[in-house]
C-alpha positions in Angstrom: 0.0 0.0 0.0 1.1 3.6 -0.7 -0.9 6.2 1.1 -1.1 9.9 0.5 -1.8 11.8 3.7 -3.3 15.4 3.8 -3.3 17.4 7.0 -5.1 20.8 7.0 -6.9 21.1 10.4 -5.5 24.4 11.5 -2.4 26.5 10.4 -0.1 23.9 8.8 -0.5 22.3 5.5 1.1 18.9 5.7 1.4 16.3 2.9 3.1 12.9 3.2 3.4 9.5 1.4 3.7 6.4 3.5 4.6 3.1 1.8 3.8 -0.2 3.6 7.2 -1.6 2.5 9.5 1.4 2.6 7.9 3.5 5.4 7.7 7.2 5.0 9.1 8.1 1.6 8.1 11.8 1.4 6.7 14.6 3.5 6.3 18.4 3.2 5.0 20.9 5.6 4.1 24.6 5.3 3.5 26.6 8.5 1.4 29.7 8.5 3.0 31.2 11.6 4.2 34.3 9.8 0.7 34.9 8.4 -1.0 34.8 11.7 1.7 36.3 13.9 0.6 39.9 13.4 -2.9 39.0 14.7 -1.6 37.1 17.8 -3.4 33.9 16.8 -4.9 31.9 14.0 -7.4 33.7 11.8 -9.6 30.9 10.4 -10.5 32.5 7.0 -6.8 33.2 6.3 -5.9 29.7 7.3 -8.5 28.2 4.9 -7.4 30.4 2.0 -3.7 29.5 2.4 -4.5 25.7 2.5 -6.2 26.1 -0.9 -3.1 27.8 -2.3 -0.5 25.4 -0.7 -2.0 21.9 -0.9 -1.6 21.0 -4.6 1.9 22.4 -5.0 2.9 20.6 -1.8 1.4 17.3 -3.2 3.5 17.7 -6.3 6.6 18.5 -4.3 6.0 15.4 -2.1 5.6 13.1 -5.1 8.8 14.4 -6.5 10.6 13.9 -3.2 9.3 10.3 -3.0 10.2 9.7 -6.7 6.8 8.5 -7.6 3.6 9.8 -9.3 -0.1 9.7 -8.6 -0.6 6.5 -10.4 1.4 4.6 -7.7 -0.8 6.0 -4.9 -3.3 3.3 -3.6 -5.2 5.3 -1.0 -5.8 8.8 0.3 -6.1 9.8 4.0 -7.2 13.2 5.0 -7.9 15.0 8.3 -11.6 15.3 8.9 -11.6 16.8 12.4 -11.4 18.2 14.9 -10.1 21.6 13.8 -11.2 24.7 11.9 -14.2 23.8 9.7 -13.0 25.7 6.6 -9.5 24.4 6.8 -10.7 20.8 7.3 -13.1 21.1 4.3 -10.2 22.2 2.1 -8.1 19.1 2.8 -11.2 16.8 2.7 -12.3 18.1 -0.6 -8.9 17.7 -2.2 -8.5 14.2 -0.7 -11.9 12.9 -1.8 -11.5 14.4 -5.3 -8.1 12.8 -5.8 -9.3 9.5 -4.6 -12.4 9.6 -6.8 -10.4 10.7 -9.8 -7.8 7.9 -9.3 -10.5 5.4 -8.4 -8.8 4.4 -5.2 -10.1 4.3 -1.6 -10.0 7.2 0.8 -10.5 7.6 4.5 -11.2 10.5 7.0 -8.8 10.6 9.9 -9.2 11.9 13.4 -6.6 14.6 13.9 -5.8 13.5 17.5 -5.6 9.8 16.6 -3.0 10.9 14.1 -1.0 12.6 16.8 -1.4 9.6 19.1 0.0 7.3 16.5 2.9 9.6 15.5 5.5 7.9 17.7 4.5 4.5 16.2 5.3 5.8 12.8 9.0 5.7 13.6 8.8 2.9 16.2 6.3 0.3 15.1 7.4 -2.0 17.9 5.1 -0.1 20.3 2.2 -2.3 20.9 -1.4 -1.7 22.1 -2.4 -1.3 24.9 -0.4 1.7 26.0 -0.9 5.0 28.0 -0.9 8.2 26.0 -0.5 11.9 26.9 -1.9 14.3 24.2 -0.7 17.8 24.8 -1.4 20.6 22.3 -3.0 24.0 21.9 -6.5 22.4 22.1 -6.0 19.2 24.1 -4.6 18.0 27.4 -5.6 14.3 27.8 -4.4 11.2 29.4 -5.7 8.2 27.4 -5.7 4.4 27.7 -5.1 3.3 24.1 -6.6 -0.2 24.1 -6.4 -0.8 20.4 -6.6 1.1 17.2 -9.8 3.2 17.4 -10.6 2.2 21.1 -9.5 4.9 23.5 -10.6 5.6 27.1 -10.1 9.2 28.4 -8.6 8.8 31.9 -8.2 12.5 32.5 -8.4 15.8 30.6 -8.3 19.6 31.1 -11.4 21.1 32.6 -10.6 24.5 31.1 -7.6 25.7 29.1 -5.4 23.1 27.4 -1.8 23.3 28.3 -0.8 24.7 24.9 -3.5 27.3 25.1 -2.3 28.3 28.6 1.3 28.7 27.2 0.1 30.9 24.4 -2.1 33.1 26.7 0.7 33.5 29.3 3.2 34.4 26.5 0.8 37.0 25.2 0.5 38.5 28.7 4.3 38.7 28.8 4.3 40.5 25.4 6.0 37.6 23.7 5.4 36.8 20.0 3.0 34.1 18.7 3.2 31.1 19.0 3.8 31.4 22.7 5.0 27.9 23.7 8.5 28.1 22.1 8.9 31.7 23.3 8.1 30.7 26.9 10.5 27.8 26.7 13.3 30.0 25.3 12.7 32.8 27.9 12.5 30.4 30.8 16.2 29.4 30.2 17.1 32.9 31.5 14.9 32.6 34.6 15.9 32.3 38.3 14.6 29.1 39.7 14.4 30.4 43.2 12.4 33.6 42.4 8.9 32.1 42.2 7.1 28.9 42.9 3.7 28.6 41.2 1.0 26.1 42.2 0.7 22.6 40.6 -3.1 22.7 40.0 -5.3 19.7 41.0 -2.4 17.6 42.1 -3.5 17.7 45.8 -6.6 15.7 45.1 -7.2 12.3 43.5 -8.0 11.9 39.8 -6.3 12.5 36.5 -8.0 15.7 35.3 -6.1 18.9 34.7 -6.8 22.6 35.1 -4.6 25.4 33.6 -6.8 28.4 33.8 -5.9 29.2 37.4 -2.2 28.7 36.7 -2.4 31.2 33.9 -4.2 33.7 36.1 -1.6 33.2 38.8 1.1 34.1 36.2 -0.9 37.2 35.1 -1.2 38.4 38.7 2.5 37.8 39.4 3.4 39.8 36.3 1.2 42.7 37.2 2.8 43.0 40.6 6.4 42.7 39.2 8.6 45.4 37.8 7.7 44.0 34.3 11.4 44.1 33.3 13.0 41.3 31.2 14.3 39.4 34.2 10.9 39.4 35.8 9.4 38.0 32.6 12.1 35.3 32.5 11.5 34.3 36.1 7.7 34.1 35.5 8.2 32.1 32.3 10.3 29.6 34.2 7.9 29.3 37.1 5.0 28.9 34.8 6.6 26.3 32.6 7.9 24.3 35.6 4.5 24.2 37.3 2.6 23.3 34.1 4.9 20.4 33.2 5.4 19.2 36.8 1.6 18.8 36.8 1.8 16.6 33.8 4.6 14.6 35.5 2.5 14.0 38.6 -0.6 13.0 36.6 1.4 10.7 34.3 3.0 9.0 37.2 -0.4 8.5 38.9 -1.9 7.1 35.6 1.0 4.7 35.2 0.5 3.4 38.7 -3.3 3.1 38.3 -3.3 1.3 34.9 -0.1 -0.7 35.1 0.6 0.0 31.5 4.3 -0.3 30.6 4.5 2.2 27.7 3.7 6.0 27.7 3.3 7.7 24.4 3.7 11.6 24.4 2.3 13.4 21.4 1.0 16.8 20.3 2.8 20.1 19.8 3.8 20.6 23.4 5.7 17.3 23.3 8.5 19.2 21.6 9.1 21.1 24.8 12.6 20.0 26.1 11.8 20.5 29.7 8.8 18.2 29.3 11.1 15.5 27.8 13.7 15.9 30.5 11.1 15.8 33.3 9.4 12.7 32.0 12.7 11.0 31.6 12.8 11.2 35.4 9.5 9.3 35.4 11.1 6.5 33.3 13.9 6.3 35.8 11.6 5.9 38.9 8.8 3.9 37.3 8.6 0.7 35.4 7.5 2.5 32.2 9.0 3.3 28.8 8.5 6.8 27.3 8.0 7.3 23.6 8.0 10.6 21.7 7.7 11.5 18.0 10.7 13.2 16.4 10.5 17.0 16.8 9.3 17.4 13.1 6.3 15.2 13.9 5.3 16.9 17.1 3.3 19.7 15.4 0.6 19.0 12.8 2.0 17.1 9.9 0.9 14.9 7.0 3.1 11.9 8.0 0.9 11.0 11.0 -2.2 11.2 8.8 -0.7 9.0 6.1 0.4 6.5 8.7 -3.0 6.4 10.4 -4.6 6.1 7.0 -2.4 3.1 6.2 -3.4 1.4 9.4 -7.1 2.0 8.8 -7.2 1.5 5.1 -6.2 -2.1 5.6 -9.7 -2.8 6.9 -12.0 0.1 5.9 -12.4 3.1 3.6 -14.9 5.7 2.5 -17.2 4.2 -0.1 -19.3 7.4 -0.5 -18.6 10.4 -2.7 -19.6 12.7 0.1 -17.3 14.1 2.7 -17.6 16.2 5.8 -15.6 18.0 8.5 -16.2 17.9 12.2 -14.9 20.9 14.1 -15.6 19.0 17.3 -15.0 15.3 17.4 -14.4 13.4 20.7 -11.7 10.8 20.3 -14.0 8.4 22.2 -16.4 8.4 19.3 -14.0 6.5 17.1 -14.4 2.8 16.5 -11.8 0.1 15.8 -11.6 -0.7 12.0 -13.9 -3.5 11.1 
């Protein structure tokens, strides 16, 4: 099988080709960060328009990189949700049209399932069941992945996702968008002894998260500081440490409760180096192996969609000419492939 993957859920256009024998043979990504930076966040209409402009040229570029042509593609996978409706519809329309024209099967892919499977793309020895932590701008979830398409949410954020909290805190500190990498960079200049922020919801049982209060704590601390560069760095460090220590505590708790021996970390925040360092401590004190995607596959990308499509197209595909996009789509509504 040779699967073309199309990712267009938000502000990155990702195209990839996954071959069942050769693995990932081509992938291209265009990020819209420069387009949205002046607005301080993603503008949905601009995102949709740019996907329209970028998708076909990126498909051609990926085919050239993989040294193949469309006639060799045996299936198409495209992100169908969750995400921005207009952006999703762009990728879905292109994917379904290509599949119909080439008379090959296609399949809609859940964006977060793609992220969850990204570490398996490079390490197919990871076997179900395993524990997963999805951390991104829109999600903070601890998941028991029982099999492909069967996922139990063990805990999730009750308000802001961790990536969203990073972005909002960065904006308050007058840092450029996107905020996560800027917080991480600034935190390296911080004084570890200056502030200690709370680790929300860690003093009670359960695996849910809450980051809204931590964000507010950071805002209040900044307002009472001298607002100079060192104060910003100290706050960035205290915020990042508290946010990620909370993940550490909940992951340790989940590993103990489930007894699962593998923990997969995925989503844009999984690129944070302090997160990786902190969870390596968990591997040292617990009987659990930690798995991450490569940095290039932490953010949205076509490779994870192509790989998820490969796994699912072995047993199912879209037989209808219609397609849809789901801006909201709980991971628990997925089913294992028949």
